C-alpha positions as CSV (number, residue, x, y, z in Angstrom):
1,M,83.8,-73.5,-18.3
2,A,84.9,-71.9,-14.6
3,T,81.7,-70.2,-13.3
4,K,82.3,-66.8,-11.6
5,P,81.6,-66.9,-7.6
6,S,78.3,-64.9,-7.0
7,E,79.1,-61.1,-5.9
8,Y,78.1,-59.1,-2.9
9,S,78.1,-55.8,-3.4
10,E,75.6,-52.5,-3.3
11,G,74.1,-53.3,-6.0
12,S,73.1,-56.9,-4.2
13,I,70.9,-55.2,-2.0
14,R,67.0,-54.6,-3.6
15,V,64.5,-52.6,-2.2
16,L,60.8,-54.0,-3.1
17,K,58.6,-50.7,-3.6
18,G,54.9,-50.1,-4.1
19,L,52.9,-53.9,-3.7
20,E,56.1,-55.5,-4.8
21,P,55.9,-57.0,-1.4
22,V,52.7,-58.4,-1.2
23,K,53.4,-60.5,-4.9
24,Q,56.3,-61.6,-3.6
25,R,55.6,-63.0,-0.7
26,P,51.7,-63.0,-0.8
27,G,51.3,-65.6,2.0
28,M,52.5,-62.7,4.7
29,Y,49.6,-61.0,4.0
30,T,46.6,-63.1,3.1
31,R,45.6,-66.7,3.1
32,T,46.5,-67.9,-0.4
33,D,44.6,-71.1,-0.2
34,N,41.2,-69.2,-2.3
35,P,40.6,-65.6,-3.1
36,L,38.1,-65.4,-0.2
37,H,40.0,-63.5,2.4
38,I,41.2,-60.7,-0.3
39,L,37.5,-60.3,-0.9
40,Q,36.7,-59.7,2.8
41,E,39.4,-57.2,2.8
42,V,36.6,-55.1,0.6
43,L,33.6,-56.5,2.4
44,D,35.3,-55.3,5.8
45,N,35.5,-52.0,4.5
46,A,31.8,-51.6,3.5
47,A,30.6,-53.3,6.9
48,D,33.3,-50.3,8.5
49,E,31.3,-47.6,6.4
50,A,28.0,-49.1,7.9
51,L,29.0,-49.9,11.6
52,A,29.9,-45.6,11.4
53,G,26.0,-45.0,10.7
54,H,26.9,-44.3,7.3
55,G,25.2,-47.3,5.2
56,K,22.4,-49.5,5.3
57,R,23.1,-52.2,2.6
58,I,26.1,-54.4,1.4
59,R,25.5,-56.0,-2.3
60,V,27.8,-59.3,-3.1
61,L,27.7,-60.1,-6.8
62,L,29.3,-63.4,-8.1
63,H,30.3,-62.6,-11.9
64,G,29.7,-65.1,-14.6
65,D,33.7,-64.5,-15.4
66,G,35.0,-65.8,-12.1
67,S,34.7,-61.7,-10.6
68,V,33.3,-60.7,-7.8
69,S,31.5,-57.0,-7.1
70,I,30.9,-55.3,-3.6
71,E,28.4,-52.3,-3.6
72,D,27.8,-50.4,-0.2
73,D,25.8,-47.1,-0.2
74,G,28.5,-45.5,2.8
75,R,29.9,-42.3,2.2
76,G,32.3,-43.0,-1.2
77,I,35.9,-43.0,-1.0
78,P,37.3,-39.6,-1.8
79,F,38.3,-39.1,-5.1
80,G,40.0,-35.5,-4.5
81,L,43.8,-35.0,-4.2
82,H,45.9,-36.1,-1.1
83,P,47.5,-32.7,0.4
84,E,50.8,-34.3,0.9
85,E,50.9,-36.9,-1.8
86,K,49.4,-34.7,-4.2
87,A,47.7,-37.9,-5.9
88,P,44.1,-38.8,-6.1
89,V,43.0,-40.5,-2.3
90,I,41.2,-43.3,-4.1
91,E,44.5,-44.1,-6.2
92,L,46.5,-44.1,-2.7
93,V,44.1,-46.5,-0.9
94,F,44.7,-48.9,-3.8
95,T,47.9,-48.8,-4.5
96,R,49.8,-47.7,-1.3
97,L,50.2,-50.3,1.7
98,H,49.6,-48.3,4.5
99,A,47.6,-46.1,3.7
100,G,43.7,-45.6,4.8
101,G,41.5,-44.1,6.9
102,K,41.6,-46.1,9.8
103,F,44.5,-45.2,11.7
104,D,43.4,-41.5,13.4
105,K,41.0,-43.2,16.1
106,G,40.8,-40.2,18.4
107,K,37.4,-37.7,18.2
108,G,37.0,-36.6,15.0
109,G,38.5,-39.1,12.9
110,A,36.7,-40.7,10.0
111,Y,36.3,-44.0,11.9
112,S,36.3,-44.3,16.0
113,F,35.7,-48.1,15.5
114,S,36.5,-50.5,12.6
115,G,38.0,-53.5,11.8
116,G,40.0,-53.1,9.2
117,L,42.8,-51.1,10.6
118,H,46.1,-51.6,9.6
119,G,45.8,-49.4,6.0
120,V,47.2,-53.2,4.1
121,G,43.9,-54.3,3.6
122,V,42.2,-53.7,0.2
123,S,45.9,-52.6,-1.5
124,V,46.3,-56.3,-0.8
125,T,43.5,-57.2,-2.9
126,N,44.4,-55.1,-5.1
127,A,48.3,-56.6,-5.8
128,L,46.8,-60.3,-6.0
129,S,44.1,-58.8,-9.0
130,R,44.6,-59.5,-12.6
131,R,42.2,-56.3,-12.8
132,M,40.6,-54.4,-10.4
133,E,37.6,-51.6,-11.2
134,V,36.3,-49.2,-8.4
135,T,33.3,-46.7,-8.8
136,S,32.7,-44.1,-5.7
137,Y,30.1,-42.1,-5.7
138,R,30.2,-38.8,-3.8
139,E,28.9,-35.5,-4.1
140,G,27.1,-35.6,-6.7
141,Q,29.7,-37.0,-8.7
142,V,31.1,-40.7,-9.8
143,A,34.6,-41.0,-9.9
144,A,35.6,-44.3,-11.7
145,L,39.4,-45.5,-12.1
146,V,41.0,-49.4,-13.5
147,F,43.9,-51.6,-11.9
148,A,45.7,-54.3,-13.7
149,G,47.9,-56.5,-11.4
150,G,48.4,-53.4,-8.8
151,D,49.2,-50.7,-11.4
152,V,46.6,-48.0,-12.7
153,E,45.4,-48.7,-15.9
154,E,42.8,-46.3,-16.6
155,K,43.4,-43.2,-14.5
156,L,40.7,-41.5,-13.0
157,K,37.7,-40.4,-14.6
158,L,35.0,-37.7,-13.1
159,R,31.6,-37.3,-14.2
160,K,28.2,-35.8,-13.1
161,A,26.2,-38.5,-11.4
162,G,22.7,-39.1,-13.6
163,P,19.9,-39.8,-12.3
164,D,20.3,-43.8,-12.7
165,D,23.7,-43.3,-10.4
166,R,23.6,-43.8,-6.9
167,K,23.4,-41.1,-4.5
168,Q,26.8,-42.2,-2.5
169,G,28.4,-45.2,-2.3
170,T,31.4,-47.7,-3.8
171,T,31.6,-50.5,-5.8
172,V,34.5,-52.8,-6.3
173,R,34.8,-55.3,-8.6
174,A,37.7,-57.9,-8.9
175,W,39.6,-60.6,-10.7
176,P,41.2,-62.5,-8.6
177,D,44.8,-63.5,-9.9
178,A,44.7,-67.7,-10.5
179,K,48.5,-67.6,-10.0
180,Y,48.4,-66.7,-6.5
181,F,46.0,-69.0,-4.9
182,D,45.9,-72.6,-5.0
183,T,42.0,-72.3,-6.3
184,T,40.2,-69.1,-7.5
185,A,37.1,-71.1,-6.6
186,L,35.4,-69.6,-3.5
187,P,34.2,-71.3,-0.3
188,L,30.5,-70.5,-0.9
189,N,29.0,-71.7,2.5
190,E,31.8,-69.6,4.2
191,L,31.2,-66.6,2.1
192,A,27.6,-67.1,2.9
193,H,28.3,-67.4,6.7
194,L,30.6,-64.1,6.6
195,L,27.8,-62.2,4.9
196,R,25.5,-63.6,7.3
197,S,27.3,-62.5,10.3
198,K,27.5,-59.5,9.3
199,A,24.0,-59.0,9.1
200,V,23.7,-60.3,12.8
201,L,26.3,-58.0,14.0
202,M,24.8,-54.9,12.1
203,P,20.9,-55.3,13.1
204,G,18.5,-52.7,10.7
205,V,21.4,-53.5,7.7
206,T,20.7,-55.6,4.7
207,V,23.4,-58.0,3.5
208,S,22.8,-59.9,-0.1
209,L,24.9,-62.4,-1.9
210,T,23.5,-62.7,-6.0
211,D,25.5,-65.8,-8.3
212,E,24.7,-64.6,-11.6
213,K,25.5,-68.3,-13.1
214,K,22.5,-70.1,-10.9
215,K,20.6,-66.3,-11.4
216,D,20.3,-67.2,-7.2
217,T,20.1,-64.6,-4.2
218,Q,20.1,-64.8,-0.4
219,T,19.2,-61.7,1.7
220,W,19.4,-61.5,5.6
221,Q,18.6,-58.8,7.7
222,Y,18.0,-59.5,11.4
223,K,16.4,-56.9,14.0
224,G,16.4,-59.6,17.1
225,G,20.6,-59.6,16.8
226,L,22.6,-62.1,18.8
227,R,19.8,-64.1,20.4
228,D,17.9,-64.7,17.0
229,Y,21.1,-66.0,15.4
230,L,22.3,-68.4,18.8
231,M,19.0,-69.8,18.8
232,Q,18.4,-70.6,15.4
233,T,22.2,-72.2,15.7
234,L,22.1,-74.0,18.7
235,T,22.0,-77.6,18.3
236,G,20.9,-78.3,21.9
237,D,18.1,-77.5,24.4
238,P,19.2,-74.1,26.8
239,V,19.6,-75.2,30.4
240,I,18.4,-71.9,31.5
241,P,16.9,-69.2,29.4
242,L,19.6,-67.5,27.1
243,F,21.8,-64.8,28.6
244,E,22.5,-61.8,27.0
245,G,23.5,-58.1,27.5
246,E,25.6,-55.6,26.1
247,G,27.9,-52.8,27.9
248,F,30.0,-49.8,26.6
249,A,32.6,-47.6,28.4
250,D,31.7,-43.8,28.9
251,S,33.6,-41.0,29.0
252,N,34.2,-41.7,33.0
253,D,35.5,-45.4,32.6
254,N,39.1,-46.6,32.3
255,F,38.3,-47.5,28.9
256,A,38.2,-45.5,26.0
257,E,34.2,-44.0,25.3
258,G,32.3,-46.8,23.0
259,E,34.6,-49.4,23.9
260,G,33.0,-52.2,25.3
261,A,30.8,-56.0,24.2
262,A,27.8,-57.2,22.9
263,W,26.8,-61.2,24.0
264,C,24.3,-64.0,23.8
265,V,25.5,-67.2,25.7
266,A,23.4,-69.9,26.4
267,F,24.5,-73.3,28.3
268,T,23.4,-76.7,27.2
269,E,23.9,-80.3,28.2
270,D,23.8,-82.0,25.0
271,G,24.9,-81.1,20.9
272,A,28.4,-79.5,20.0
273,P,29.0,-75.8,21.6
274,V,28.5,-72.9,18.8
275,R,31.2,-70.3,19.6
276,E,31.1,-67.2,17.2
277,S,33.2,-63.6,18.4
278,Y,34.1,-60.7,16.6
279,V,35.7,-57.5,16.7
280,N,34.2,-54.4,15.2
281,L,32.7,-57.1,12.9
282,I,35.5,-59.0,11.7
283,P,35.4,-62.6,12.6
284,T,38.1,-63.9,14.8
285,T,37.8,-67.7,14.4
286,A,41.0,-68.3,16.5
287,G,39.1,-66.4,19.2
288,G,41.7,-64.4,21.3
289,T,41.6,-61.6,24.2
290,H,37.9,-60.9,24.0
291,E,36.9,-64.5,24.8
292,S,39.0,-65.0,27.4
293,G,37.3,-62.0,29.3
294,L,33.8,-63.4,28.3
295,R,35.0,-66.7,30.0
296,D,36.5,-64.9,32.6
297,G,33.2,-63.0,33.4
298,L,31.4,-65.9,33.5
299,F,33.2,-67.9,35.7
300,N,33.8,-65.4,38.0
301,A,29.6,-64.7,38.2
302,V,28.8,-68.5,38.5
303,K,31.8,-68.6,41.3
304,S,30.3,-65.7,43.5
305,F,26.8,-66.8,43.0
306,I,27.8,-70.5,44.5
307,E,29.5,-69.3,46.9
308,L,27.3,-66.1,48.1
309,H,24.6,-69.5,48.0
310,N,26.8,-72.2,49.7
311,L,26.5,-74.5,47.0
312,Q,29.8,-76.1,46.6
313,P,30.3,-79.6,47.6
314,K,33.3,-79.9,49.9
315,G,36.4,-80.6,48.4
316,V,35.4,-79.3,44.8
317,K,37.3,-77.3,43.4
318,L,35.6,-75.0,40.4
319,L,37.7,-73.8,37.6
320,P,36.8,-71.8,34.5
321,E,36.3,-74.3,32.1
322,D,34.0,-76.5,34.1
323,V,31.7,-73.4,33.5
324,F,32.3,-72.5,30.2
325,A,32.7,-76.3,28.8
326,R,28.7,-76.4,28.1
327,A,28.6,-72.8,26.7
328,S,27.8,-71.4,23.8
329,Y,28.1,-67.7,22.5
330,V,28.1,-65.4,20.0
331,L,30.2,-62.2,21.3
332,S,30.4,-58.9,19.8
333,A,33.4,-56.7,21.1
334,K,33.9,-52.7,20.0
335,V,37.7,-51.9,20.7
336,L,38.9,-48.7,19.7
337,D,42.6,-50.1,18.7
338,P,42.8,-53.8,18.4
339,Q,46.0,-55.4,17.8
340,F,45.3,-58.8,16.0
341,Q,47.7,-62.0,15.4
342,G,48.7,-61.9,11.8
343,Q,47.5,-59.7,8.6
344,I,44.5,-62.3,8.5
345,K,43.1,-61.2,12.2
346,E,41.9,-64.5,12.9
347,R,42.8,-63.4,17.2
348,L,42.4,-60.4,18.5
349,N,45.8,-60.0,20.8
350,S,44.6,-57.1,22.9
351,R,45.9,-57.4,26.7
352,D,43.1,-54.8,27.7
353,A,40.2,-56.7,26.1
354,V,40.2,-59.4,28.7
355,R,39.2,-56.7,31.4
356,L,37.2,-54.9,29.3
357,V,35.0,-57.7,28.6
358,S,35.1,-59.1,31.8
359,S,34.3,-55.8,33.6
360,F,30.6,-55.6,31.7
361,V,29.8,-59.5,31.8
362,R,30.2,-60.2,35.2
363,P,28.4,-57.4,37.2
364,A,25.7,-58.3,34.4
365,L,25.1,-62.1,34.8
366,E,26.1,-61.8,39.0
367,L,22.9,-59.6,38.9
368,W,20.9,-61.9,36.8
369,L,21.3,-64.6,38.6
370,N,20.5,-63.3,42.0
371,Q,17.5,-62.0,39.9
372,H,17.1,-65.7,38.8
373,V,18.0,-67.8,41.5
374,E,16.7,-71.2,40.3
375,Y,18.2,-70.5,37.3
376,G,21.2,-70.0,39.0
377,K,21.3,-73.1,40.6
378,K,20.5,-75.1,37.8
379,L,23.3,-73.2,36.2
380,A,25.8,-74.3,39.3
381,E,24.6,-77.9,39.4
382,L,25.9,-78.0,35.4
383,A,29.0,-76.3,36.8
384,I,29.7,-78.5,39.8
385,K,28.9,-81.9,37.7
386,A,31.6,-80.7,35.7
387,A,33.8,-80.4,38.1
388,Q,33.4,-83.7,39.9
389,S,33.7,-85.4,36.5
390,R,37.1,-83.9,35.8
391,Q,38.5,-84.4,39.4
392,K,37.6,-88.0,39.4
393,A,39.1,-88.7,36.2
394,G,42.0,-86.9,37.8
395,Q,42.4,-89.0,40.4
396,K,42.5,-92.3,38.3
397,V,45.2,-91.2,36.9
398,E,47.2,-90.5,40.0
399,K,46.2,-93.8,41.3
400,R,48.0,-95.4,38.4
401,K,51.0,-93.3,38.3
402,G,51.3,-93.5,42.0
403,S,52.0,-97.3,42.1
404,G,55.4,-96.7,40.8
405,V,58.6,-96.5,42.3
406,A,60.2,-93.5,40.3
407,V,60.3,-90.5,42.9
408,L,59.9,-87.1,41.9
409,P,63.1,-84.9,40.7
410,G,64.2,-82.7,43.7
411,K,64.3,-79.4,41.9
412,L,61.3,-79.7,40.2
413,T,58.0,-77.2,41.4
414,D,54.8,-79.3,40.9
415,C,51.5,-77.8,40.5
416,E,48.6,-78.6,43.6
417,S,45.7,-79.6,40.2
418,K,46.0,-83.3,39.9
419,D,43.9,-82.7,36.2
420,L,45.8,-83.7,33.4
421,A,43.9,-81.3,31.2
422,H,44.8,-78.4,33.1
423,N,48.1,-78.9,33.9
424,E,51.5,-77.6,32.4
425,I,54.9,-78.3,33.0
426,F,57.5,-75.3,32.0
427,L,61.1,-76.7,31.3
428,V,62.7,-73.8,31.9
429,E,66.5,-72.6,31.1
430,G,69.0,-72.3,34.2
431,D,68.1,-71.7,38.0
432,S,67.5,-67.9,37.9
433,A,64.9,-68.3,35.4
434,G,63.3,-70.9,37.1
435,G,63.2,-68.5,40.1
436,S,61.2,-65.9,38.2
437,A,59.0,-68.6,37.1
438,K,58.4,-70.1,40.5
439,M,57.3,-66.6,42.0
440,G,55.5,-65.7,38.8
441,R,53.3,-69.2,37.9
442,D,50.2,-70.0,38.9
443,K,50.7,-72.3,41.4
444,G,47.1,-74.6,41.1
445,S,48.0,-75.8,37.3
446,Q,51.6,-74.8,36.7
447,A,54.7,-77.1,37.5
448,I,58.4,-75.6,37.1
449,L,61.5,-77.9,36.1
450,P,64.8,-75.6,35.9
451,L,67.1,-77.2,33.5
452,R,71.2,-76.1,34.2
453,G,73.1,-75.6,30.7
454,K,72.7,-77.3,27.7
455,V,70.6,-80.3,27.4
456,L,72.5,-83.5,25.9
457,N,72.3,-84.1,22.0
458,T,70.0,-87.2,21.9
459,W,69.8,-87.8,18.6
460,E,72.5,-90.8,18.3
461,V,72.4,-91.8,22.0
462,E,70.9,-95.0,22.6
463,R,67.5,-95.3,25.0
464,D,68.8,-97.7,27.3
465,R,71.8,-94.9,27.9
466,L,69.3,-92.2,28.5
467,F,69.0,-92.2,32.2
468,A,73.0,-91.7,32.6
469,N,72.1,-88.1,31.6
470,N,70.5,-86.2,35.0
471,E,68.3,-83.6,33.2
472,I,66.6,-86.5,31.0
473,H,66.3,-88.5,33.7
474,D,64.5,-85.6,35.4
475,I,62.2,-84.8,32.6
476,A,60.9,-88.2,31.6
477,V,60.2,-89.0,35.4
478,A,58.6,-85.5,35.8
479,I,56.5,-86.0,33.1
480,G,55.6,-89.5,34.1
481,V,56.1,-91.1,30.5
482,D,59.0,-93.5,29.3
483,P,61.2,-92.9,26.6
484,H,60.2,-94.4,23.3
485,G,60.1,-95.4,19.4
486,V,57.8,-94.2,16.9
487,S,56.7,-97.7,16.2
488,D,56.1,-98.5,20.0
489,S,53.0,-98.1,22.1
490,P,54.5,-96.3,25.3
491,D,52.1,-96.4,28.4
492,L,50.7,-93.0,28.2
493,T,48.3,-93.3,31.3
494,G,51.2,-92.3,33.5
495,L,51.3,-88.7,31.6
496,R,51.0,-85.8,34.7
497,Y,51.1,-82.7,32.5
498,G,48.1,-81.9,29.5
499,K,50.8,-79.3,28.3
500,I,55.2,-79.7,28.0
501,C,56.2,-76.1,27.5
502,I,60.0,-75.4,26.7
503,L,60.4,-72.4,28.1
504,S,64.1,-71.0,27.2
505,D,65.7,-67.3,26.7
506,A,64.9,-66.1,23.4
507,D,68.5,-65.0,22.2
508,V,70.6,-67.8,20.4
509,D,71.6,-70.0,23.4
510,G,67.9,-69.7,24.1
511,S,67.0,-71.3,20.8
512,H,70.1,-73.6,20.6
513,I,68.7,-75.2,24.0
514,Q,65.1,-75.2,22.2
515,V,66.6,-77.4,19.8
516,L,68.0,-79.7,21.9
517,L,65.1,-80.7,24.1
518,L,62.9,-80.6,20.0
519,T,65.2,-83.0,19.5
520,L,65.2,-85.3,22.3
521,F,61.0,-85.3,22.5
522,F,61.4,-86.0,18.7
523,R,63.4,-89.2,18.9
524,H,62.6,-90.3,22.2
525,F,59.4,-89.4,23.2
526,P,57.4,-89.1,19.7
527,K,54.1,-90.0,20.6
528,L,53.9,-86.8,22.9
529,I,54.5,-84.8,19.8
530,A,51.9,-87.0,18.1
531,S,49.0,-86.5,20.9
532,G,49.8,-82.5,21.0
533,N,51.5,-82.5,24.4
534,V,54.5,-80.7,23.5
535,Y,54.5,-76.8,23.2
536,V,57.0,-73.8,22.9
537,A,56.7,-70.7,25.1
538,R,57.6,-67.6,23.3
539,P,59.3,-64.8,25.6
540,P,59.3,-61.7,24.8
541,L,63.0,-60.1,23.4
542,Y,62.3,-56.2,24.4
543,R,60.3,-54.4,26.7
544,V,59.4,-50.9,25.5
545,D,58.2,-48.4,28.3
546,A,55.6,-46.1,26.2
547,P,55.0,-42.7,28.2
548,A,51.3,-42.0,28.6
549,R,49.3,-40.5,25.5
550,G,46.0,-39.3,25.1
551,K,43.4,-41.4,27.4
552,K,46.0,-44.1,27.4
553,P,48.3,-44.6,30.6
554,A,51.8,-45.1,30.8
555,S,52.1,-48.7,29.8
556,K,54.7,-51.5,29.4
557,L,54.5,-53.2,25.7
558,Y,56.8,-56.1,24.9
559,A,58.3,-57.9,21.3
560,L,59.2,-60.9,20.6
561,D,61.7,-59.7,18.0
562,E,62.9,-56.7,15.9
563,G,60.3,-57.0,13.4
564,E,57.3,-56.6,16.6
565,L,59.8,-54.0,17.9
566,T,59.1,-51.7,15.0
567,A,56.0,-52.5,14.5
568,I,55.3,-51.4,18.1
569,L,57.7,-48.4,17.5
570,D,56.0,-47.3,14.2
571,K,52.3,-47.3,15.9
572,L,53.8,-45.0,18.6
573,R,54.9,-42.9,16.7
574,K,51.3,-42.8,15.2
575,E,49.9,-41.9,18.5
576,G,51.9,-38.9,18.7
577,V,54.7,-40.2,21.1
578,G,58.2,-37.9,20.2
579,E,61.1,-40.0,19.2
580,G,62.8,-41.2,21.4
581,K,60.4,-40.4,24.4
582,W,59.8,-44.2,24.6
583,S,62.8,-46.5,26.1
584,I,63.8,-50.0,25.0
585,S,65.1,-52.6,27.2
586,R,66.1,-55.9,25.6
587,F,66.3,-58.7,28.1
588,K,69.6,-60.8,28.2
589,G,67.2,-63.7,29.2
590,L,64.6,-65.1,31.2
591,G,66.2,-64.7,34.5
592,E,66.3,-60.5,34.2
593,M,62.2,-60.7,33.7
594,S,60.5,-60.1,37.1
595,A,58.1,-62.8,38.1
596,E,54.9,-60.5,37.1
597,Q,56.6,-59.8,33.4
598,L,57.1,-63.7,32.9
599,W,53.4,-63.9,34.0
600,E,52.1,-61.2,31.9
601,T,54.3,-62.4,28.8
602,T,54.9,-65.8,28.8
603,L,53.0,-68.1,31.1
604,N,49.7,-66.5,31.4
605,P,47.2,-68.5,29.2
606,D,45.1,-65.4,28.5
607,T,47.9,-63.1,27.0
608,R,50.9,-65.7,26.5
609,R,52.0,-66.9,22.9
610,L,52.3,-71.3,23.1
611,L,53.2,-72.6,19.7
612,P,52.4,-76.5,19.6
613,V,55.0,-78.7,18.2
614,Q,53.5,-80.6,15.1
615,L,55.0,-82.2,12.4
616,G,55.1,-79.1,9.2
617,K,55.7,-80.0,5.5
618,F,57.7,-83.3,6.1
619,D,56.5,-86.5,7.0
620,Q,58.2,-88.5,9.8
621,I,61.1,-89.8,7.7
622,G,61.7,-86.7,5.7
623,T,62.4,-84.8,9.2
624,E,64.0,-87.3,10.2
625,S,66.5,-86.9,7.8
626,L,66.6,-83.2,8.2
627,I,67.4,-83.7,11.8
628,T,69.8,-86.3,11.3
629,K,71.6,-83.3,8.9
630,L,71.1,-80.7,11.7
631,M,72.4,-83.0,14.4
632,G,73.6,-85.9,13.4
633,K,77.7,-86.4,14.4
634,G,79.6,-87.3,11.3
635,E,76.7,-84.7,8.9
636,A,79.1,-81.8,8.8
637,A,79.6,-81.9,5.0
638,A,75.4,-82.1,4.4
639,R,75.0,-78.8,7.2
640,R,77.9,-76.8,5.3
641,E,75.4,-77.7,2.0
642,L,72.7,-76.9,4.0
643,M,74.2,-73.8,5.1
644,E,75.0,-73.0,1.9
645,L,71.9,-73.3,0.3
646,H,69.9,-71.5,3.2
647,G,72.3,-69.5,5.0
648,D,70.7,-66.0,3.0
649,A,67.9,-66.6,4.6
650,V,68.7,-66.7,8.1
651,E,68.9,-63.5,10.4
652,I,71.9,-63.5,12.2
653,D,71.2,-61.9,16.2
654,V,74.7,-60.6,17.1
């Protein structure tokens, strides 16, 4: 019987409502290996109350039935009717994405500094829990309501607070839904570490974890803050006393009032470095721009001390990692409107945070070092020793590769440094983009190799014919490694750059060039991918010129794609910028960018986005099979089948 072809009409378009997007694609909103992150959303709200000065206690209970309760003694979630939505506020908070009290960041807002800022948080917890019970104690009343699978199961009930009730606060009890997670078992060590860090960052606040099954309670309260915590966590002995301090902006500074950081840094000669950073109490396990600010501040202060006391040996060039390599630290930044990478907030992307943290750390350390010259000299000695070891290693590599006969390509603009770990080469699409990149790069560590036109599709090219192509010949000679296969053992001692970065336009043609270069590296330089040397740079597709708003001056904002552009415009609207007061430019190519723009968005290690190239969910054989379908000459039928199967998932950039 013939099947009716699928129809594409008005009725084919489905609009996801309420919490449906979260249930359909939970991985876009949270980690799905276990439920810790959805519980962290509730915990972050409790911590935000304490951070705002409205709570002194946070309690987490692991119940015998697999549910988890989080209690705080904050102000309690309001339960009156929302003036516009005509529904109880406590219900909106848990059932609407982007409903929350963290958007209004000005004076008079409910929260000036908060970690839970996107307004997605606890609604995601609700969506991915089979049941959730919420109780709010506020203004002499107790409000309770129950959700099931994200929907209201028992409507809001109000009663007068009794003698046994708390005066104020919120209790949330959640039963995570097993179907959304690889396992519902919580990583208890990770949870305990998270709670302990909250106590460290909020001196005087008591945080406890009770396991009902084990009848065991752990309690944390710190009065010594970051110093006590770092001393307890360090594995090596500090070379100099711990350097600690804090700095926060006042109304006369270039930053919002209250923005700044507290830090504690130790320098050790042995043991694994301890490195923890937080933004508004949110742990940023992948670091970000606030850590870059700490690194920048430490480096410049130490460098300034070395220059002032004339301690630098001739021929030694100090780099930030020489100072930072043996640093352990705990950093707690306060940022008024932090921009995180992704919903799980593991990395801070706010560009101003580099300058913010550095502006407080550098003068404080400079002053401290000059007050304690003996300790300053010990720290200088540690950094200089690291620089000398690095340069010695770089010279060995230089001698080995210098014995070869290959002459570096004329169009390569090389970098000055010979340090493999620090050096980067950018394979840039087109001569005009190459020109901007040459002017905008860091001459010390970044090399530029412009490529003319589309690189050859090398999937089916024999290895001994590769050098017939000028572009591929130049790439191989510039990076210092010969083409090889998966089972070969190539000589990687001639490798000239630690990072080989593919930099092409953000449009379709650029993606094509990116694919051709990735094909080249996967087929003919697989060991470079295996050893983590190949990266893809992600330049923006759009620039938004935003007018001055409040204390924020006029600024240029960059978006990788349509999704980020929409998010930027939404944020400008929330900041009170009138519709159309901004202007949007779309980059036709990298060549349109000025050297400064290219540096700020794509080349600067502190603010760029660089993706490491790794084998994904497929193994070597699976990846080979997929690339054969995509790049093989006789694979038209397989490609058509692939496009028919997955064509609907592709967004076309016309």
